[in-house]
Backbone as CSV, one residue per row, in Angstrom:
resi,resn,N_x,N_y,N_z,CA_x,CA_y,CA_z,C_x,C_y,C_z
1,MET,0.775,-0.925,-0.182,0.068,-0.087,-0.335,0.844,1.255,-0.074
2,LYS,0.885,2.069,-1.206,1.102,2.934,-0.996,0.891,4.293,-0.238
3,PHE,1.546,5.026,1.023,0.625,6.175,1.758,1.089,7.270,1.395
4,GLU,0.155,8.431,1.585,1.509,9.593,0.809,1.594,10.074,1.967
5,LEU,2.909,10.627,2.181,3.975,11.648,3.570,3.921,13.190,3.417
6,LYS,3.836,13.900,4.565,3.773,15.107,4.196,5.269,15.538,4.542
7,GLU,5.576,16.616,5.032,7.316,17.484,4.682,7.897,16.685,5.969
8,ASN,8.910,16.023,6.049,9.635,15.360,7.123,8.877,14.407,7.804
9,GLU,8.130,13.624,7.411,7.346,12.434,8.024,8.520,11.012,7.675
10,ARG,7.508,9.649,8.508,7.887,8.804,8.096,7.247,7.767,8.358
11,ILE,7.071,6.236,7.695,6.628,5.601,8.782,7.912,4.614,9.289
12,ASP,7.340,4.642,10.201,8.025,3.332,11.151,7.683,1.827,11.550
13,ASP,8.092,0.608,11.376,7.805,0.188,11.524,7.613,-0.233,12.345
14,LEU,6.759,-0.783,13.901,6.747,-1.340,14.936,7.234,-2.579,15.460
15,GLU,7.377,-3.376,14.137,7.647,-4.516,14.529,6.893,-5.574,15.766
16,TYR,5.618,-5.156,15.667,4.638,-6.092,16.307,3.412,-6.337,15.478
17,LYS,3.425,-7.481,15.258,1.741,-7.763,14.951,1.615,-6.996,13.653
18,GLY,2.731,-6.408,12.830,2.484,-5.717,11.543,1.983,-3.973,11.739
19,LEU,2.159,-3.791,12.513,1.651,-2.410,12.538,3.104,-1.281,12.340
20,LYS,2.190,-0.200,11.680,2.879,0.757,11.410,2.747,2.227,12.340
21,ILE,3.534,3.398,12.317,3.146,4.188,12.774,4.143,5.723,11.982
22,ILE,3.357,6.714,11.921,3.845,7.501,10.492,4.045,8.541,12.359
23,GLN,5.932,9.137,11.762,6.282,9.984,12.661,6.892,11.595,12.047
24,ASN,7.055,12.323,12.453,7.454,13.798,12.286,9.363,13.806,12.761
25,LYS,9.782,14.329,11.871,11.277,13.633,12.899,11.463,15.386,13.554
26,GLU,10.816,16.469,12.813,10.939,17.442,13.491,10.161,17.357,14.414
27,GLY,8.840,16.512,14.893,8.032,16.459,15.956,8.459,15.919,17.251
28,PHE,7.596,15.283,18.176,7.880,14.426,19.159,7.457,13.318,18.617
29,CYS,8.438,12.514,18.771,8.532,11.368,18.761,7.973,10.146,19.552
30,PHE,7.329,9.200,19.438,7.191,8.193,20.995,8.551,7.887,21.224
31,GLY,8.385,7.215,22.510,9.874,6.437,23.295,9.564,5.321,23.458
32,ILE,10.199,4.740,24.554,10.202,3.151,25.389,9.238,3.351,26.090
33,ASP,9.195,5.424,26.523,7.811,5.154,27.602,6.314,4.570,27.419
34,SER,6.167,4.972,25.843,3.848,4.165,25.897,4.219,3.208,25.510
35,VAL,5.826,2.160,24.683,5.443,0.811,24.334,5.690,0.216,26.069
36,LEU,6.298,0.778,26.792,6.429,0.409,28.309,5.006,0.154,28.929
37,LEU,4.263,1.167,28.574,2.978,0.946,29.118,1.912,0.757,28.019
38,THR,2.255,0.083,27.407,1.147,-0.725,26.690,0.916,-2.025,26.946
39,ASP,2.084,-2.089,27.098,2.617,-3.950,27.685,2.237,-4.162,29.484
40,PHE,2.066,-2.583,30.440,1.726,-2.747,31.851,-0.160,-2.754,31.515
41,ALA,-0.010,-2.471,30.417,-1.645,-2.373,30.703,-2.501,-3.287,29.894
42,LYS,-1.543,-4.394,29.371,-2.347,-4.951,27.920,-3.392,-6.373,29.019
43,GLU,-3.306,-6.115,30.277,-4.558,-6.987,31.000,-5.997,-6.248,31.367
44,ILE,-6.141,-5.208,30.599,-7.354,-4.228,30.447,-7.996,-5.412,30.099
45,LYS,-9.564,-5.327,30.556,-10.656,-6.162,30.052,-11.139,-6.263,28.890
46,SER,-11.133,-7.436,27.984,-12.139,-8.000,26.494,-13.503,-6.593,26.667
47,ASN,-13.446,-6.105,25.617,-14.798,-5.095,25.016,-14.873,-4.113,25.698
48,SER,-13.587,-3.477,26.390,-14.227,-2.227,27.403,-13.240,-0.757,26.151
49,LYS,-14.424,0.253,26.000,-14.221,1.118,25.678,-12.638,1.755,26.682
50,ILE,-11.902,2.856,26.312,-10.577,3.202,26.526,-10.796,4.616,25.511
51,ILE,-10.147,5.673,26.571,-9.506,6.826,26.166,-7.929,6.844,27.060
52,ASP,-7.210,7.289,25.538,-6.134,7.679,25.913,-5.448,9.153,25.608
53,LEU,-5.592,9.890,27.142,-5.218,11.645,27.249,-3.914,12.186,27.061
54,GLY,-3.877,12.853,25.772,-2.593,13.473,25.591,-2.317,12.270,24.519
55,SER,-2.326,11.494,23.164,-2.066,11.041,22.243,-1.220,10.777,21.713
56,GLY,-1.105,11.820,20.947,0.209,12.298,20.887,0.642,11.392,18.747
57,THR,1.439,10.363,18.765,1.532,10.278,17.607,0.443,8.992,17.676
58,GLY,0.070,8.282,18.852,-1.358,8.007,18.774,-0.695,6.169,18.934
59,ILE,0.328,5.964,19.423,1.180,5.306,19.315,0.878,4.069,20.651
60,ILE,0.175,4.731,21.919,-0.789,3.600,23.250,-1.675,3.039,22.392
61,PRO,-2.922,4.259,21.568,-4.047,2.802,21.078,-4.017,2.349,20.034
62,ILE,-2.700,2.191,19.302,-2.384,1.791,17.927,-2.233,-0.034,18.185
63,LEU,-0.712,0.280,19.659,-0.102,-0.850,20.288,-1.266,-1.806,21.319
64,LEU,-2.297,-1.503,21.826,-2.769,-1.311,23.001,-4.004,-2.402,22.174
65,SER,-4.517,-1.608,20.400,-5.624,-2.750,19.666,-5.317,-4.299,19.222
66,ALA,-3.738,-4.300,19.317,-2.978,-5.632,18.910,-2.923,-6.372,20.260
67,LYS,-2.505,-6.439,21.797,-3.063,-5.978,22.840,-4.031,-6.714,23.724
68,THR,-5.309,-6.144,23.474,-6.510,-6.390,24.238,-7.431,-7.235,23.170
69,GLN,-8.810,-7.225,23.684,-9.497,-8.259,22.540,-10.960,-7.305,22.306
70,ASN,-11.763,-6.942,21.194,-12.530,-6.296,21.166,-12.500,-4.868,21.587
71,THR,-11.146,-4.640,21.951,-11.501,-2.971,22.686,-11.599,-1.821,21.702
72,ASN,-11.958,-0.886,22.125,-12.621,0.327,21.032,-11.176,1.801,21.563
73,PHE,-11.349,2.893,21.079,-9.645,3.967,21.509,-10.314,5.029,21.150
74,ILE,-10.716,5.702,22.078,-10.821,7.162,21.920,-9.106,7.976,22.125
75,GLY,-8.609,8.469,21.370,-7.042,9.254,21.473,-7.463,10.520,21.722
76,VAL,-7.324,11.592,22.338,-7.345,12.935,22.544,-6.033,13.364,22.054
77,GLU,-5.937,14.714,20.786,-4.332,15.383,21.347,-5.085,16.548,20.969
78,ILE,-4.100,17.921,21.791,-4.940,18.716,21.124,-3.761,19.361,20.173
79,GLN,-2.783,19.285,19.772,-2.283,19.611,18.467,-2.890,19.192,16.815
80,GLU,-3.121,19.660,16.405,-4.307,19.941,15.308,-3.531,18.815,14.411
81,ASP,-2.400,19.393,13.707,-1.669,18.540,12.954,-0.933,17.424,13.508
82,VAL,-0.549,17.843,14.823,-0.354,15.649,15.679,-1.418,14.866,15.794
83,ALA,-2.644,15.363,15.765,-3.570,14.732,15.924,-4.036,14.275,14.531
84,GLU,-3.922,15.223,13.414,-4.591,14.393,12.057,-3.199,13.377,11.760
85,MET,-2.001,13.781,11.873,-0.684,12.323,11.738,-1.144,11.146,12.250
86,ALA,-1.569,10.940,13.572,-2.360,9.870,14.359,-3.815,9.480,13.671
87,ASN,-4.447,10.015,13.268,-5.244,9.728,12.291,-5.197,8.933,10.865
88,ARG,-3.965,9.592,10.535,-3.789,8.841,9.095,-2.854,7.314,9.780
89,SER,-1.870,7.279,10.751,-1.513,6.130,11.095,-2.566,5.248,11.608
90,VAL,-3.541,5.685,11.577,-4.825,4.171,12.446,-5.389,4.055,10.540
91,GLU,-5.569,5.266,10.074,-5.500,4.634,8.893,-5.042,3.696,8.357
92,LEU,-3.771,3.949,8.449,-2.423,3.215,8.040,-3.296,1.488,7.813
93,ASN,-2.565,1.294,9.869,-2.909,0.210,9.853,-4.451,-0.592,9.738
94,HIS,-5.327,0.308,9.690,-6.652,-0.613,8.701,-7.277,-0.548,10.620
95,LEU,-7.536,0.541,11.308,-7.818,0.031,12.533,-8.980,1.743,12.482
96,GLU,-9.410,2.299,11.363,-10.534,2.901,11.877,-11.733,2.479,12.632
97,ASN,-11.985,1.392,12.798,-13.377,0.732,13.394,-13.353,0.651,14.948
98,ARG,-11.915,0.848,15.228,-11.930,0.344,16.586,-11.330,2.078,17.408
99,ILE,-10.418,2.575,16.499,-9.939,3.888,17.750,-10.659,5.538,16.525
100,LYS,-10.541,5.937,17.443,-10.635,7.426,16.786,-10.487,8.551,17.539
101,ILE,-9.003,8.929,16.726,-8.249,10.248,17.131,-9.313,11.867,17.364
102,GLU,-9.274,12.612,18.650,-10.191,13.390,18.849,-8.973,14.664,18.636
103,LYS,-9.169,16.150,18.171,-7.974,17.404,18.489,-9.266,18.080,19.500
104,ASP,-8.653,17.575,20.439,-9.004,18.660,22.105,-8.255,18.718,22.441
105,ASN,-8.972,19.314,23.909,-7.416,19.893,25.198,-8.293,19.142,25.966
106,ILE,-8.053,18.617,26.868,-8.206,17.378,27.772,-9.342,18.033,28.684
107,LEU,-9.314,19.425,28.599,-9.943,19.799,29.525,-11.098,20.266,29.134
108,ASN,-11.776,19.738,27.835,-12.994,20.319,27.386,-13.742,18.686,27.670
109,LEU,-13.368,17.621,28.230,-13.948,16.400,27.931,-14.833,15.751,28.792
110,LYS,-15.275,16.887,29.867,-16.101,17.166,30.346,-17.501,17.793,30.312
111,ALA,-17.260,18.418,29.250,-18.529,18.485,28.173,-18.286,18.069,27.183
112,LYS,-18.043,17.283,26.766,-18.054,16.713,26.055,-18.460,14.902,26.342
113,TYR,-18.023,14.492,27.506,-18.412,13.355,27.960,-19.766,12.998,28.865
114,GLU,-20.062,12.268,29.547,-20.502,12.299,30.457,-19.638,10.872,31.552
115,LYS,-20.232,11.114,32.849,-19.132,10.796,33.924,-19.159,9.282,33.937
116,GLY,-18.216,9.196,33.575,-17.844,7.337,33.590,-18.423,6.549,32.600
117,SER,-17.907,7.683,31.414,-18.052,7.031,29.813,-17.239,5.603,29.818
118,PHE,-16.197,5.670,30.323,-15.213,4.883,30.039,-14.711,3.445,31.070
119,ASP,-14.238,2.301,30.564,-13.755,1.565,31.214,-12.566,1.356,31.824
120,ALA,-11.202,2.212,30.961,-10.246,2.501,31.443,-9.364,3.259,30.401
121,VAL,-8.728,4.360,31.305,-8.074,5.468,30.916,-6.244,5.019,30.576
122,THR,-5.681,5.529,29.515,-4.631,5.435,29.600,-4.119,6.868,29.307
123,THR,-2.850,7.360,29.890,-1.693,8.493,29.666,-0.374,8.420,29.334
124,ASN,0.542,8.527,28.748,2.106,9.333,29.103,1.524,10.597,28.729
125,PRO,1.714,11.253,29.864,1.654,12.880,29.797,2.745,13.372,29.534
126,PRO,2.782,15.034,29.005,4.188,16.138,29.603,4.998,15.171,31.008
127,TYR,5.714,15.186,31.330,7.143,15.039,32.325,7.419,16.284,33.522
128,LYS,7.087,17.338,32.574,8.037,18.936,33.134,7.079,19.855,33.070
129,LYS,6.931,20.387,34.942,5.989,21.177,34.993,6.389,22.343,34.125
130,LEU,5.271,22.966,33.982,5.740,24.407,33.062,6.750,25.238,33.827
131,ASN,7.368,25.919,33.039,9.010,26.730,33.566,10.018,26.081,33.958
132,THR,10.124,24.975,33.934,10.714,23.605,34.231,12.219,23.442,32.960
133,GLY,13.403,22.725,33.340,14.212,22.318,32.241,14.595,22.521,31.203
134,LEU,15.051,22.107,30.310,14.994,23.214,28.417,14.120,23.774,28.226
135,VAL,13.759,25.023,27.772,12.605,25.226,27.111,12.864,25.172,25.095
136,ASN,14.326,25.207,24.657,14.206,25.802,23.608,14.713,24.884,23.193
137,GLU,13.159,23.938,22.769,12.650,23.179,21.700,11.186,24.056,20.982
138,ASN,11.594,23.320,20.154,9.971,23.868,18.653,8.184,23.352,19.608
139,SER,7.222,24.214,19.281,6.292,24.319,20.262,5.908,22.991,20.266
140,ARG,6.442,21.348,19.216,5.711,20.904,19.121,6.612,19.916,20.524
141,LYS,7.553,19.772,20.238,8.501,19.289,21.582,8.356,20.068,23.033
142,LEU,7.664,21.123,22.437,7.987,21.740,24.614,6.182,21.539,24.882
143,ILE,5.064,21.756,23.994,3.929,20.755,23.593,3.770,19.017,25.000
144,SER,4.858,18.305,24.353,4.850,17.208,24.854,5.050,17.007,25.749
145,ARG,6.321,18.212,25.969,7.328,17.606,27.474,6.882,18.392,28.133
146,HIS,5.976,19.569,28.006,5.453,20.507,29.350,4.074,20.529,29.768
147,GLU,4.261,21.142,31.087,2.553,21.020,31.589,2.120,22.526,30.737
148,ILE,2.059,22.528,29.725,1.595,23.676,28.951,0.118,24.155,28.671
149,THR,-0.758,23.188,28.200,-2.085,23.041,27.808,-2.528,22.620,29.008
150,ALA,-2.186,21.650,30.483,-3.068,20.781,31.126,-1.610,20.352,32.321
151,SER,-2.368,20.133,32.904,-1.179,19.982,34.464,-1.603,18.200,34.790
152,LEU,-0.296,18.333,35.718,-0.433,16.760,35.415,-1.957,16.161,36.854
153,GLU,-2.115,17.193,37.827,-3.676,16.991,38.718,-5.005,17.394,36.996
154,ASP,-4.788,17.676,36.423,-6.033,18.090,35.219,-5.751,16.726,34.494
155,PHE,-4.441,15.785,34.752,-4.828,14.543,33.493,-5.628,13.851,34.568
156,ILE,-4.810,13.955,35.616,-5.665,12.699,36.681,-7.229,13.089,37.064
157,LYS,-7.365,13.869,37.081,-8.888,14.862,37.567,-9.730,14.624,36.326
158,THR,-9.268,14.662,35.108,-10.229,13.891,33.937,-10.277,12.628,33.960
159,ALA,-8.951,12.232,34.132,-9.052,10.313,34.185,-10.093,9.455,35.250
160,GLY,-10.574,10.869,36.461,-11.495,10.210,37.434,-12.404,10.204,37.520
161,TYR,-13.115,11.558,36.279,-13.776,12.085,35.873,-14.852,10.635,34.840
162,LEU,-14.235,10.490,33.565,-14.014,9.815,32.830,-14.946,8.555,33.186
163,LEU,-13.840,7.599,34.345,-14.070,5.889,34.389,-15.189,5.783,35.197
164,LYS,-15.431,4.557,34.676,-16.287,4.153,35.495,-16.254,3.534,36.386
165,ASP,-17.227,3.129,37.423,-16.434,2.596,39.135,-15.735,1.753,38.823
166,PHE,-14.875,1.560,39.439,-14.009,0.438,39.279,-13.091,0.096,38.126
167,GLY,-13.583,0.713,37.103,-12.251,1.164,35.666,-11.052,1.267,36.411
168,ASP,-10.326,1.467,34.664,-9.218,1.391,35.201,-7.914,2.500,34.755
169,PHE,-7.069,2.965,35.298,-6.129,3.513,35.353,-4.619,3.044,35.516
170,TYR,-4.489,4.212,33.960,-2.577,3.351,33.329,-1.931,4.149,32.989
171,MET,-0.707,4.967,33.484,0.148,6.536,33.588,1.371,5.568,33.977
172,VAL,2.202,6.230,32.439,3.571,6.598,32.750,4.384,7.987,33.395
173,HIS,5.437,7.933,34.216,5.458,9.392,34.202,6.798,9.179,35.118
174,ARG,7.791,10.336,36.069,8.738,10.439,35.673,8.587,10.103,37.707
175,PRO,9.472,9.537,37.933,9.325,9.063,39.979,9.511,10.379,40.572
176,ASP,10.043,11.130,39.996,10.237,12.369,41.632,8.879,12.994,41.158
177,ARG,7.858,12.792,40.444,6.327,13.178,40.940,5.339,12.220,41.588
178,LEU,6.288,10.957,41.897,5.216,10.503,42.286,4.193,10.459,43.632
179,VAL,5.307,11.316,44.120,4.362,11.780,45.240,2.529,12.523,44.884
180,ASP,3.105,13.418,44.089,1.794,14.167,43.643,1.167,13.463,43.222
181,ILE,1.989,12.324,42.302,0.589,11.714,41.415,-0.238,10.516,42.517
182,LEU,0.474,10.378,43.326,-0.669,9.450,44.031,-1.521,10.391,45.410
183,TYR,-1.351,11.523,45.649,-1.968,12.622,45.892,-3.211,13.230,44.915
184,PHE,-2.876,13.267,44.230,-4.212,13.454,43.166,-5.174,12.250,42.937
185,MET,-4.193,11.232,42.082,-5.163,9.980,41.944,-5.828,9.922,43.467
186,ARG,-5.327,10.288,44.185,-6.128,9.203,45.773,-7.661,10.730,46.062
187,LYS,-7.115,12.164,45.605,-7.607,13.173,45.611,-9.131,13.065,44.831
188,ASN,-8.982,12.557,43.742,-10.307,12.099,42.631,-10.411,11.043,42.403
189,ASN,-10.464,9.860,44.265,-11.419,8.793,43.822,-10.202,7.565,43.202
190,ILE,-9.162,7.675,42.605,-8.539,6.350,42.015,-7.668,5.710,42.823
191,GLU,-7.727,5.015,43.375,-6.896,4.206,44.365,-5.631,3.382,43.993
192,PRO,-4.553,4.040,43.555,-3.411,3.658,43.191,-2.935,1.811,43.853
193,LYS,-3.116,0.921,42.870,-2.875,-0.391,43.111,-1.826,-1.129,42.718
194,LYS,-1.054,-0.682,42.122,-0.003,-1.652,41.474,1.047,-0.261,40.928
195,ILE,2.508,-0.192,41.015,3.395,0.050,40.880,4.528,-0.313,40.562
196,ARG,5.281,0.215,39.185,6.318,-0.921,38.758,7.736,0.526,38.243
197,PHE,8.819,-0.087,38.886,9.903,0.984,38.728,10.529,0.662,37.560
198,VAL,11.010,1.409,36.533,11.952,0.961,34.962,12.634,1.578,35.480
199,TYR,14.214,0.964,35.676,15.951,1.553,35.517,16.593,1.490,34.299
200,PRO,16.970,2.294,33.473,18.289,2.108,32.488,18.662,1.134,32.485
201,ASN,19.603,0.291,33.912,20.113,-0.720,34.241,20.500,-1.068,35.928
202,LYS,21.337,-1.711,35.703,21.414,-1.865,37.616,22.194,-1.040,38.391
203,GLN,23.256,-0.348,37.468,23.600,0.755,38.102,23.618,2.053,37.802
204,LYS,22.093,2.607,37.270,21.440,3.509,37.377,20.588,4.127,38.219
205,ASN,20.146,4.950,38.219,18.848,4.967,39.079,17.207,5.105,38.640
206,THR,16.381,4.604,38.911,14.818,4.733,37.787,14.290,6.013,37.495
207,ASN,14.536,5.716,36.490,13.635,7.141,35.619,12.472,6.975,35.195
208,LEU,11.396,5.449,35.136,10.431,5.844,35.175,9.617,5.512,36.330
209,ILE,8.425,4.867,35.934,7.441,4.540,37.147,6.426,4.063,35.564
210,LEU,5.436,3.297,35.876,4.471,2.390,36.069,3.251,2.354,36.349
211,ILE,2.155,3.112,36.691,1.002,2.913,37.884,0.063,2.590,37.438
212,LYS,-0.494,1.904,37.784,-2.060,1.267,37.797,-2.742,1.884,38.964
213,GLY,-4.087,2.538,38.675,-5.116,2.530,39.368,-6.533,2.180,39.379
214,VAL,-7.294,1.868,40.292,-9.055,1.543,40.076,-9.877,2.551,40.513
215,LYS,-10.577,2.918,39.927,-11.623,4.017,40.402,-12.100,3.374,41.610
216,CYS,-12.568,4.265,42.332,-13.015,3.959,43.915,-12.811,1.998,44.130
217,GLY,-11.608,1.774,43.806,-10.973,0.376,44.812,-10.494,0.822,46.056
218,LYS,-11.034,-0.524,46.620,-10.046,-0.646,48.105,-8.488,-0.603,47.696
219,PRO,-8.684,0.136,49.507,-7.120,-0.064,49.251,-6.058,-0.885,49.449
220,PHE,-5.012,-1.035,48.866,-4.447,-2.203,48.739,-2.701,-1.975,46.954
221,LEU,-1.839,-2.239,47.803,-0.633,-1.591,46.675,0.334,-2.181,47.019
222,LYS,0.640,-2.612,45.277,1.731,-3.465,45.121,2.617,-3.441,44.339
223,PHE,3.804,-3.481,44.182,4.894,-3.277,43.664,5.423,-4.120,43.264
224,GLU,5.817,-3.779,41.431,5.997,-5.017,40.998,8.075,-5.058,40.621
225,ASP,8.338,-6.391,40.604,9.442,-6.246,40.240,10.116,-4.888,39.552
226,ASN,11.428,-5.285,39.657,11.940,-3.620,38.419,12.092,-4.362,37.300
227,LEU,11.769,-3.522,36.688,12.095,-3.290,34.812,13.506,-3.306,34.529
228,TYR,14.360,-3.443,34.379,15.409,-3.558,33.997,15.556,-3.043,32.237
229,VAL,15.909,-2.128,31.387,16.033,-2.130,30.260,17.527,-2.458,29.606
230,TYR,18.643,-2.141,30.155,19.692,-2.964,29.324,20.188,-4.070,30.185
231,ASP,21.268,-4.457,29.996,22.222,-5.451,30.703,22.961,-4.776,31.052
232,GLU,24.246,-5.468,31.671,25.462,-5.076,32.242,26.266,-4.996,30.537
233,ASN,25.858,-5.606,29.764,26.991,-5.448,28.174,26.176,-4.393,27.444
234,GLY,25.049,-3.419,27.517,24.344,-2.887,27.040,23.391,-3.542,26.201
235,ASN,22.869,-4.346,25.945,22.035,-5.232,25.094,20.672,-4.914,26.229
236,TYR,19.385,-5.103,25.228,18.114,-5.196,25.942,17.962,-6.550,26.739
237,THR,17.527,-6.399,27.298,17.042,-7.288,29.066,16.091,-8.414,27.940
238,GLU,15.788,-9.425,28.910,14.873,-10.690,28.694,13.380,-9.970,28.412
239,ASP,13.555,-8.902,29.159,12.226,-8.422,29.839,11.486,-7.455,28.378
240,ILE,12.791,-6.677,28.178,12.452,-5.652,27.587,12.165,-6.642,25.939
241,LEU,12.869,-7.658,25.665,12.966,-7.668,24.200,11.768,-8.536,24.347
242,ARG,11.214,-9.432,25.231,9.062,-9.993,25.306,8.390,-9.224,25.689
243,ILE,8.941,-8.124,25.757,7.539,-6.627,25.404,7.735,-6.641,23.638
244,TYR,9.080,-5.773,23.590,8.580,-6.048,22.394,8.854,-7.076,20.882
245,ASN,8.169,-8.553,22.029,8.168,-9.580,21.553,9.326,-10.046,20.544
246,LYS,10.434,-9.937,20.839,11.919,-10.134,20.144,12.305,-11.771,19.985
């Protein structure tokens, strides 16, 4: 199938069940964090209705569509050109009957959807607080990395509104925001249930966290085994190779 690309765009092979994705080299390309989140969230129940907040390239709905059964996705992305590109990736993979990418700010979703409309929420939100870190980036990367259009609390508050009772919440973020994340989750009636720390290797500190919560869930928090990305030789660990299906 020949697929027309725009300037600076490329098609990347996700090397998973034939899936592909369109990315713009001048924009924010997905990283391992989104891939790890889709593995962490693959236990989502069959026939679930899922919304992905801050969907970017659409990587999370696209990968999760192949890891879950009979699920349907809404991806919400504020940047019009990025949302349009994500929708073309959906078409490229013939997933139009399961995935729809909407151009919108997550702050508008309360007016758009009834409370408790979704069985699960996934999100890989911007990691950096506004006015922190390097900001000499183009507007696409800036919005993807910094809390410019919505804060961490906004993402979790929106998830709490959209989730059905006992619905699942999945997030990947940075460990330095863990206290804020847990506080905002409980504040919005999402009980933290499972946490996994991700490390570049055994010699370095953790740089990612995977978190699952349940709306109206009972208190019980489990810490899963640490996940290491690289072994002592600089190669992917067996856990990462399994996630990448290699």
